[in-house]
C-alpha positions in Angstrom: 0.0 0.0 0.0 1.3 3.5 -0.9 2.6 5.7 1.9 0.5 8.5 3.3 2.8 11.0 1.5 2.2 9.3 -1.8 -1.5 9.5 -1.1 -1.3 13.2 -0.5 0.8 13.8 -3.7 -2.0 12.2 -5.7 -4.6 14.5 -4.3 -3.8 17.1 -7.0 -5.4 14.7 -9.6 -8.2 13.5 -7.4 -11.8 14.9 -7.3 -11.7 14.4 -3.5 -9.7 16.7 -1.2 -8.5 15.1 2.0 -6.3 16.1 4.9 -3.0 17.5 3.6 0.3 18.1 5.2 1.7 20.9 3.0 5.2 20.9 4.5 5.7 17.3 3.6 3.9 17.4 0.3 5.8 20.3 -1.1 9.2 19.6 0.5 9.7 15.9 0.0 9.2 12.9 -2.3 8.2 9.5 -0.9 11.0 6.9 -1.1 8.9 4.5 -3.2 7.4 7.0 -5.6 7.1 5.1 -8.9 8.7 7.9 -11.0 12.1 9.2 -9.8 11.6 12.4 -11.9 8.3 13.8 -13.2 7.0 16.8 -15.0 4.0 18.4 -13.3 2.1 21.6 -13.1 -1.3 23.2 -13.9 -3.0 25.6 -16.2 -5.9 27.9 -15.2 -7.5 30.3 -17.7 -10.2 32.4 -16.1 -12.8 35.2 -16.6 -13.6 37.8 -14.0 -16.3 40.5 -14.1 -17.6 43.4 -12.0 -20.0 46.2 -13.0 -17.2 48.6 -13.2 -18.7 51.3 -11.0 -16.8 54.6 -11.0 -15.8 56.6 -7.9 -18.7 58.7 -6.7 -16.9 61.0 -4.3 -13.5 62.2 -3.3 -10.6 63.9 -5.2 -10.8 61.3 -8.0 -14.6 61.3 -8.4 -15.8 60.2 -11.9 -12.8 58.0 -12.5 -12.6 54.3 -12.4 -12.4 52.6 -9.0 -9.3 50.5 -8.7 -11.2 47.9 -6.6 -13.7 47.3 -9.4 -11.0 46.7 -12.0 -9.4 43.3 -12.6 -6.0 42.7 -11.2 -3.1 42.8 -11.9 -3.4 45.3 -14.8 -6.4 47.2 -13.4 -7.3 48.2 -17.0 -10.8 46.7 -17.3 -13.7 45.5 -15.2 -14.2 42.3 -17.2 -11.3 40.3 -18.5 -10.3 36.9 -19.8 -6.8 36.0 -18.6 -4.5 33.0 -18.4 -4.4 33.5 -14.7 -1.9 30.8 -14.0 0.3 28.6 -16.2 2.9 26.8 -14.1 5.1 24.0 -15.4 7.4 22.2 -13.0 9.8 19.4 -12.3 10.2 17.5 -9.1 11.9 14.3 -8.0 15.0 12.8 -6.4 18.7 13.1 -7.2 18.9 9.3 -7.5 22.3 9.3 -9.3 23.8 11.4 -6.4 21.8 10.5 -3.3 18.2 9.4 -3.1 17.8 11.3 0.2 18.0 14.6 -1.8 14.8 15.9 -3.4 14.3 18.8 -5.7 11.3 20.9 -6.6 11.1 23.4 -9.4 8.1 25.5 -10.6 7.8 28.5 -12.9 5.0 31.0 -13.7 4.1 32.1 -17.3 0.5 33.2 -16.5 -0.9 36.7 -16.2 -0.8 37.7 -12.5 1.0 39.7 -9.9 4.2 37.6 -10.3 4.8 38.2 -14.0 3.0 41.6 -14.3 5.4 43.4 -11.9 8.5 41.5 -12.9 7.9 42.5 -16.6 9.1 39.0 -17.6 7.3 36.3 -19.6 8.5 33.5 -17.3 9.4 33.8 -13.6 10.7 31.0 -11.4 8.5 30.7 -8.3 10.0 27.6 -6.7 13.5 26.1 -6.8 14.7 24.1 -3.8 16.5 21.0 -2.6 15.5 19.0 0.5 18.1 16.9 2.4 16.6 14.0 4.4 19.7 12.5 6.1 18.9 13.1 9.7 15.9 11.4 11.4 13.1 13.9 12.3 15.1 16.8 10.8 14.8 17.6 7.1 16.5 20.7 5.6 15.1 22.5 2.6 17.2 25.2 0.9 16.1 27.6 -1.9 13.0 29.5 -2.8 9.7 28.0 -1.8 6.4 28.6 0.1 7.1 29.5 3.7 5.3 27.7 6.5 2.3 29.9 7.3 -1.4 30.5 6.7 -3.3 27.5 5.3 -4.8 29.6 2.5 -1.4 30.7 1.2 0.4 27.5 2.0 -1.9 25.1 0.3 -1.5 24.1 -3.4 -3.5 25.9 -6.1 -4.3 22.4 -7.5 -6.7 21.8 -4.6 -7.8 25.4 -3.9 -11.6 25.6 -4.0 -12.0 29.2 -5.2 -10.7 31.6 -7.9 -9.7 34.5 -5.6 -8.1 34.6 -2.2 -9.9 36.0 0.8 -9.5 39.8 1.4 -7.3 39.3 4.4 -5.0 36.9 2.6 -4.9 39.1 -0.5 -4.3 42.5 1.2 -2.5 41.5 4.4 -0.6 38.3 3.7 0.2 38.5 -0.1 3.1 40.9 0.2 3.8 43.8 -2.1 7.2 45.5 -2.3 7.5 49.2 -2.9 10.4 51.8 -2.9 8.2 54.4 -1.2 5.2 54.5 1.2 3.2 56.6 -1.4 4.1 60.0 0.0 5.1 61.4 -3.5 2.1 62.7 -5.5 4.1 62.9 -8.8 4.1 59.2 -9.7 2.1 56.0 -9.0 4.6 54.2 -6.8 4.5 51.0 -8.8 5.7 47.9 -7.0 9.4 47.3 -7.5 8.9 43.6 -8.2 6.6 40.6 -8.1 4.2 39.9 -5.3 5.6 37.7 -2.6 3.4 34.8 -3.6 3.6 33.4 0.0 7.3 32.5 -0.8 10.8 33.4 0.4 14.4 32.4 -0.2 16.0 30.7 2.8 16.6 27.5 4.7 13.9 25.5 6.5 14.1 22.7 9.1 11.0 20.6 9.3 9.6 17.1 9.6 6.6 15.1 11.0 6.1 12.3 13.5 3.2 10.2 14.7 1.7 9.6 18.1 -1.2 7.2 17.7 -3.6 8.6 15.1 -2.1 12.1 15.4 0.4 13.4 13.0 2.5 16.3 14.3 4.5 18.6 12.0 6.9 21.4 12.8 8.7 24.0 10.6 11.4 26.5 11.4 12.7 28.8 8.7 15.1 31.7 8.1 14.4 33.8 5.0 15.6 36.9 3.2 12.2 38.6 3.2 12.8 40.5 -0.1 10.5 38.8 -2.6 11.1 36.3 -5.4 14.5 35.8 -7.0 16.2 38.7 -5.2 19.0 38.9 -2.7 18.6 40.3 0.8 18.4 44.1 0.7 18.7 45.1 4.4 20.8 42.5 6.2 17.8 41.4 8.3 16.4 37.9 8.1 12.8 36.8 8.4 11.9 34.2 11.0 9.1 31.6 10.5 7.6 29.1 13.0 4.9 26.6 12.3 3.2 23.7 14.1 0.3 21.5 13.2 -1.4 18.5 14.8 -3.8 16.3 12.9 -6.1 13.6 14.1 -6.2 11.3 11.1 -9.5 9.4 10.7 -8.3 7.2 7.8 -4.6 7.2 7.8 -3.8 4.1 5.7 -6.2 4.2 2.8 -6.5 6.5 -0.2 -9.2 8.5 1.4 -7.3 10.3 4.2 -9.6 12.5 6.2 -9.1 14.3 9.5 -9.1 17.3 11.8 -6.0 19.5 11.7 -5.1 22.2 14.3 -2.3 24.6 13.4 -0.6 27.9 14.3 2.1 29.9 12.7 4.2 33.1 13.2 6.5 35.1 11.0 8.5 38.3 11.6 11.1 40.4 9.8 12.1 43.9 8.8 11.3 45.9 5.7 13.2 48.9 4.3 11.2 51.7 2.6 11.5 55.4 1.8 9.1 57.5 4.0 10.3 60.8 2.6 12.9 61.9 -0.1 16.3 60.4 0.8 15.0 59.0 4.0 14.9 55.2 4.1 13.9 53.4 7.3 13.5 49.8 8.6 10.1 48.7 10.0 9.0 45.5 11.7 6.6 43.3 9.7 4.9 40.6 11.8 2.1 38.1 10.9 0.7 35.3 12.9 -2.4 33.2 13.1 -4.0 29.9 13.8 -6.8 27.7 12.3 -8.6 24.5 11.9 -9.2 22.3 8.9 -11.8 19.5 8.9 -12.6 17.0 6.1 -14.9 14.0 6.5 -17.4 12.2 4.3 -17.6 14.9 1.6 -17.7 17.8 4.1 -14.9 20.4 4.2 -14.6 23.2 6.8 -11.7 25.6 7.0 -11.5 28.4 9.4 -8.5 30.7 10.3 -7.8 34.0 12.0 -4.7 36.0 11.5 -3.1 39.3 12.7 -0.6 41.7 11.1 1.6 44.3 12.7 3.6 46.7 10.5 3.8 47.1 6.7 0.1 47.2 6.0 -0.8 47.6 2.3 -3.4 50.3 2.2 -4.6 50.4 -1.4 -4.6 53.6 -3.5 -5.3 57.3 -3.1 -9.0 57.9 -3.1 -9.6 54.4 -4.4 -8.4 55.5 -7.9 -6.3 53.5 -10.3 -2.6 54.3 -9.8 -1.5 56.9 -12.3 -4.9 58.7 -12.4 -4.5 62.5 -12.2 -7.1 64.5 -10.2 -8.1 68.1 -10.9 -5.3 69.4 -8.6 -2.6 67.6 -10.6 -1.9 64.9 -8.0 -1.3 61.4 -9.2 -2.9 58.5 -7.4 -0.4 56.0 -6.1 -0.2 52.7 -4.3 0.3 53.2 -0.5 1.9 51.3 2.4 1.4 52.1 6.1 4.7 50.9 7.7 3.4 51.1 11.3 -0.2 50.1 11.1 -2.0 46.9 12.2 -4.7 44.6 10.7 -6.5 41.4 11.5 -9.1 39.2 9.9 -10.2 35.7 9.1 -12.5 33.4 7.2 -14.7 30.4 7.4 -14.9 28.3 4.3 -17.4 25.4 4.0 -17.7 22.9 1.1 -19.9 19.9 0.5 -20.0 17.2 -2.2 -23.7 17.0 -3.2 -23.0 14.8 -6.3 -20.0 12.6 -7.2 -18.6 15.3 -9.4 -20.2 18.5 -7.9 -19.2 20.5 -4.9 -20.9 23.6 -3.4 -19.0 26.2 -1.4 -19.9 29.0 1.0 -17.2 31.3 2.3 -17.3 34.3 4.6 -14.2 36.5 5.1 -13.5 39.7 7.0 -10.5 42.0 7.1 -10.1 44.9 9.5 -7.4 47.0 7.9 -5.3 49.7 9.7 -6.7 49.3 13.2 -4.0 51.1 15.1 -5.5 54.5 14.2 -9.3 54.5 14.3 -9.6 57.1 11.5 -7.5 54.8 9.2 -9.6 51.7 9.7 -11.5 50.1 6.9 -13.6 46.9 7.4 -14.0 44.6 4.4 -16.6 41.8 4.3 -17.1 39.3 1.5 -19.6 36.4 1.1 -18.6 33.9 -1.6 -21.0 31.5 -3.2 -19.2 28.9 -5.2 -19.3 25.6 -7.0 -16.8 23.2 -8.5 -17.6 20.6 -11.2 -15.1 17.9 -11.9 -15.1 17.1 -15.6 -12.3 14.6 -15.0 -10.1 13.7 -12.0 -7.6 16.3 -13.0 -9.9 18.9 -14.7 -12.5 21.0 -13.0 -14.5 24.2 -13.5 -14.7 26.6 -10.6 -17.3 29.4 -10.4 -17.7 32.0 -7.7 -19.9 35.0 -7.0 -18.5 37.4 -4.4 -20.8 39.8 -2.5 -18.3 42.5 -1.4 -18.7 45.5 0.9 -16.4 47.9 2.8 -16.9 50.7 5.3 -14.9 53.1 7.5 -16.4 52.7 10.9 -15.0 55.9 12.4 -17.0 58.0 9.9 -20.7 58.5 9.2 -22.3 56.8 6.2 -22.4 60.1 4.3 -18.7 60.8 4.8 -16.6 61.0 1.6 -14.6 57.8 2.5 -17.8 55.8 2.9 -19.3 57.2 -0.3 -16.2 55.9 -2.1 -16.4 52.5 -0.4 -20.2 52.2 -1.2 -19.1 51.7 -4.8 -17.6 48.3 -4.2 -19.1 46.0 -6.8 -19.8 42.3 -6.5 -17.5 40.1 -8.5 -18.2 37.0 -10.6 -15.4 34.7 -11.7 -15.1 31.3 -13.5 -12.1 29.3 -14.3 -11.0 25.9 -15.7 -8.2 24.2 -13.7 -6.2 21.5 -15.4 -3.6 19.7 -13.3 -1.0 17.6 -15.2 
């Protein structure tokens, strides 16, 4: 019978989603895997649509609202994209040492990785794992850091087209040269989004106690984005722990209850004024639960952020928009703010090939100063239809809203936020 890890690795081509240990899945290959080296990856074309409502108030009134345009280009309110196209290679260095695994993945789709790198193809993962010491594996390279379940899990089994607001705005890191103080340019990101990845070294492994599987991860990373060297001589620190009660641990239908917690911290350098560059703390931490049993899936997680809070654009306008005073809307970062938020995501298999999903997520952005705070709420109604084991269609309808609780409903900021449109999306995901 195949090992549990082999079972997990096959989940990416299965219509059933079971309990998953992402550290082990993404960092190692099972010793008895039938192919020593294999090509793998996934393709995901998609279509996204909002009504495209314009800003109704503020200094950029009458212009397009950035939050109603489709990322990453923000050029239209409905768009067909090749959202993700990621070919990869993974396996063992059998000719050298079968205790050394490698993992490679690249992005050629249209998203925040390629858009801001201005490259057709961008390596997202390149790592080697050394499994010579019992209960202590070492992974070196660029890979997903141990953290939030939503960011850590593989896209091949992700049940929606878009991340929750808290994951998108607080966890999915953007990198800027400036905070957005300069009104003469749009403060474009200086590279790809972080994609929940870092360059560094990670110690990790798992062990069993009865039906419970316990997993730890400790990592040191550069904290400066994809394919770039450290820029401020400060390392990021990552800690992770999960404990999972496995209901069916030996068969192909592994199901269970997983409890986990994670923490990361580091420093970021950014210009807060002309010729004034400073370092700021960036911390993120959270905990959650995943439960899968008999066609029912429940994910819930809550997370907190301290420092380096991405705060959208001036007046909600598309960066580069010029107002009647000659100021240019820019991306903005609040280096000393806070945020928190979470989600609950429920899915159920109603037919052998059909899932229905319901997700609620909330993000409280910029909570340190009450007049900065924005509360985002989203209800997502979704479905997945599995055409084949490795090919499915995902459709979501997101009911989105936002408000500034420190201000009245008629205040300018809330008139701007009232223009948040709902969003519809549909994609086809082929895992190969």
